[in-house]
C-alpha positions as CSV (number, residue, x, y, z in Angstrom):
1,M,106.7,113.4,80.1
2,P,109.4,112.4,82.7
3,R,109.5,109.0,84.3
4,V,107.5,108.7,87.5
5,V,109.6,107.3,90.4
6,L,107.6,105.7,93.2
7,A,110.0,105.9,96.1
8,E,107.4,105.9,98.9
9,V,103.8,105.0,98.8
10,R,101.6,105.8,101.8
11,Y,98.0,104.8,102.5
12,T,95.3,105.4,105.2
13,D,93.3,102.8,107.0
14,T,90.3,104.0,105.0
15,V,92.0,103.3,101.7
16,E,93.1,99.9,103.0
17,E,89.5,99.0,104.0
18,H,88.2,100.2,100.7
19,I,90.6,98.2,98.6
20,R,90.3,95.1,100.8
21,D,86.5,95.2,100.8
22,K,85.7,96.4,97.3
23,H,88.6,95.0,95.3
24,P,89.7,91.6,96.7
25,P,92.1,89.9,96.7
26,L,94.1,93.1,96.7
27,T,95.2,94.9,99.8
28,A,96.9,98.3,100.1
29,R,99.9,96.6,101.5
30,K,100.2,94.2,98.5
31,V,99.7,97.2,96.1
32,T,102.3,99.3,97.8
33,Q,104.8,96.5,97.8
34,A,104.3,95.9,94.1
35,L,104.5,99.5,93.2
36,I,107.8,100.0,95.0
37,Y,109.6,96.7,94.5
38,A,108.1,94.9,91.5
39,R,109.7,94.9,88.0
40,G,107.8,96.2,85.1
41,V,105.8,98.9,87.0
42,Q,104.3,101.4,84.5
43,A,103.5,104.7,86.0
44,S,102.6,108.0,84.3
45,W,101.0,111.3,85.1
46,E,97.5,112.1,83.9
47,D,95.2,115.1,84.4
48,D,91.7,114.0,85.6
49,P,88.9,116.6,85.6
50,V,87.7,115.5,89.0
51,H,90.8,114.3,90.8
52,G,93.4,116.6,89.2
53,H,97.0,115.8,88.5
54,Q,97.6,112.2,89.5
55,V,99.6,109.1,88.7
56,A,98.1,106.1,87.1
57,A,100.2,102.9,87.7
58,F,100.0,99.4,86.5
59,A,101.8,96.6,88.3
60,T,101.6,92.9,89.4
61,T,101.5,91.7,93.0
62,V,103.8,88.9,94.2
63,D,100.9,86.5,93.9
64,G,100.3,87.5,90.3
65,I,97.4,89.9,90.5
66,V,97.6,92.6,87.8
67,F,96.2,95.9,89.0
68,K,95.8,99.6,88.2
69,A,96.3,102.2,91.0
70,Y,95.8,105.9,91.3
71,L,98.2,108.0,93.5
72,H,98.5,111.6,94.4
73,P,101.8,113.3,95.2
74,V,102.4,113.9,99.0
75,N,103.8,117.3,98.1
76,P,101.9,118.8,95.2
77,N,104.5,121.6,94.9
78,D,107.2,119.0,94.2
79,P,105.5,116.0,92.5
80,D,108.8,114.6,91.3
81,E,110.0,114.0,94.9
82,G,108.7,110.4,94.7
83,S,106.4,110.3,97.7
84,F,102.7,109.4,96.9
85,D,99.5,108.7,98.7
86,L,97.6,105.7,97.3
87,K,94.0,106.6,96.6
88,T,92.7,103.4,95.2
89,A,93.6,100.2,93.3
90,F,91.6,97.6,91.5
91,P,92.5,94.3,89.8
92,L,92.4,94.0,86.1
93,M,91.0,91.1,84.3
94,T,93.6,89.1,82.4
95,G,93.6,85.8,80.7
96,N,96.1,84.4,83.3
97,Q,94.1,85.0,86.4
98,E,91.8,82.4,87.9
99,D,88.4,83.3,89.4
């Protein structure tokens, strides 16, 4: 499968509120910055029976929070364009993170 390029990541106020309230210390802004600018981002396409064709991405924020995010292409007719809508993100438990 071709490499996923995350050139632009958008999010709504609703997504920001959900991530901030349900998955602290993440915020949509921290997630977006990590997905676009961080080294070592791993992103790949997957087909979900409920959510359809989407990108699952793993990255680390500037303050060291490892997370998984789900994104949908802005233009479903051209998913390789590089523009995505952030749908959710949540921190992953790692041995390096403090409580």
